[in-house]
Structures are given as C-alpha cells and as structure tokens.
TIDRENDREN-236035 format. One record per residue (C-alpha): residue number from 1; x, y, z. Coordinates in pm, whole numbers, plus 50000, padded with zeros to 5 digits. Layout:
<sites>
<k=NUM; X=X; Y=Y; Z=Z>
...
</sites>
This chain:
<sites>
<k=1; X=80916; Y=22271; Z=13941>
<k=2; X=80773; Y=22025; Z=13780>
<k=3; X=80968; Y=21870; Z=13451>
<k=4; X=80736; Y=21652; Z=13166>
<k=5; X=80913; Y=21474; Z=12886>
<k=6; X=80683; Y=21504; Z=12605>
<k=7; X=80730; Y=21441; Z=12208>
<k=8; X=80611; Y=21622; Z=11912>
<k=9; X=80201; Y=21593; Z=11937>
<k=10; X=80188; Y=21537; Z=12324>
<k=11; X=80032; Y=21734; Z=12545>
<k=12; X=80014; Y=21862; Z=12910>
<k=13; X=79680; Y=21975; Z=13039>
<k=14; X=79668; Y=22275; Z=13346>
<k=15; X=79351; Y=22261; Z=13533>
<k=16; X=79031; Y=22176; Z=13292>
<k=17; X=79112; Y=22428; Z=13078>
<k=18; X=79482; Y=22505; Z=12987>
<k=19; X=79682; Y=22283; Z=12756>
<k=20; X=80004; Y=22290; Z=12622>
<k=21; X=80117; Y=22075; Z=12313>
<k=22; X=80422; Y=22003; Z=12158>
<k=23; X=80421; Y=22168; Z=11818>
<k=24; X=80795; Y=22089; Z=11689>
<k=25; X=81120; Y=22051; Z=11797>
<k=26; X=81424; Y=22188; Z=11528>
<k=27; X=81751; Y=22191; Z=11717>
<k=28; X=81761; Y=22350; Z=12056>
<k=29; X=81392; Y=22520; Z=11960>
<k=30; X=81050; Y=22415; Z=12107>
<k=31; X=80715; Y=22528; Z=11929>
<k=32; X=80451; Y=22515; Z=12183>
<k=33; X=80062; Y=22531; Z=12118>
<k=34; X=79827; Y=22651; Z=12423>
<k=35; X=79503; Y=22605; Z=12425>
<k=36; X=79359; Y=22856; Z=12728>
<k=37; X=79036; Y=23057; Z=12772>
<k=38; X=78984; Y=23393; Z=12613>
<k=39; X=79045; Y=23534; Z=13002>
<k=40; X=79384; Y=23370; Z=13055>
<k=41; X=79687; Y=23609; Z=12981>
<k=42; X=79914; Y=23431; Z=12826>
<k=43; X=80277; Y=23594; Z=12766>
<k=44; X=80663; Y=23492; Z=12714>
<k=45; X=80857; Y=23506; Z=13042>
<k=46; X=81097; Y=23727; Z=12891>
<k=47; X=80862; Y=24012; Z=12862>
<k=48; X=80699; Y=24002; Z=13161>
<k=49; X=81044; Y=24032; Z=13326>
<k=50; X=81074; Y=24321; Z=13079>
<k=51; X=80771; Y=24459; Z=13227>
<k=52; X=80830; Y=24431; Z=13579>
<k=53; X=81172; Y=24597; Z=13502>
<k=54; X=81037; Y=24870; Z=13325>
<k=55; X=80752; Y=24943; Z=13595>
<k=56; X=81015; Y=24906; Z=13849>
<k=57; X=81283; Y=25220; Z=13689>
<k=58; X=80931; Y=25429; Z=13668>
<k=59; X=80881; Y=25402; Z=13994>
<k=60; X=81251; Y=25488; Z=14108>
<k=61; X=81319; Y=25885; Z=14211>
<k=62; X=81615; Y=26035; Z=14127>
<k=63; X=81649; Y=26328; Z=14340>
<k=64; X=81489; Y=26559; Z=14623>
<k=65; X=81121; Y=26557; Z=14616>
<k=66; X=81130; Y=26884; Z=14837>
<k=67; X=81363; Y=27067; Z=14615>
<k=68; X=81076; Y=26959; Z=14284>
<k=69; X=80849; Y=27045; Z=14552>
<k=70; X=80965; Y=27423; Z=14598>
<k=71; X=81077; Y=27460; Z=14243>
<k=72; X=80719; Y=27413; Z=14095>
<k=73; X=80595; Y=27634; Z=14367>
<k=74; X=80835; Y=27898; Z=14263>
<k=75; X=80843; Y=27936; Z=13899>
</sites>
C-alpha cells in the first residue's frame, strides 16, 4: 500500500485518467474529489463489502437439495 500525505487542494493522479483531490479536512473527516472517466466505477469500500457479503449469503443453501427437489416434484 502506498501512503501519501496531501494538504487541502493537493491531488494525486492514478494512471493518466484518474485524479483524486483533497477538497477539505475537518476533524477526522476528509472530503475527496475524484475526477475519472465515466466508464470507471467508483464505490465506497463499505458498500463494496456489503454487496460482497450479501452475494455470499445469497449463494448459501441451508437445506437438503434432494428433499427440496422431491418436494417440488410431488406437491
């Protein structure tokens, strides 16, 4: 992990198309401005983690598949 120090108004550039600028710092909150092409998806980490967790739970089957298949065949 690369760790950089930036002040308000300063930026970093990722590749040739993405710029992240420190807009403001108040207490323990930092506001960032991100300039990137529209085809680049940008998500907050906690949202990505939440989606991954939901997807993980959606794939877990808590039952006996054979019983479920038999039950659906014999209503």
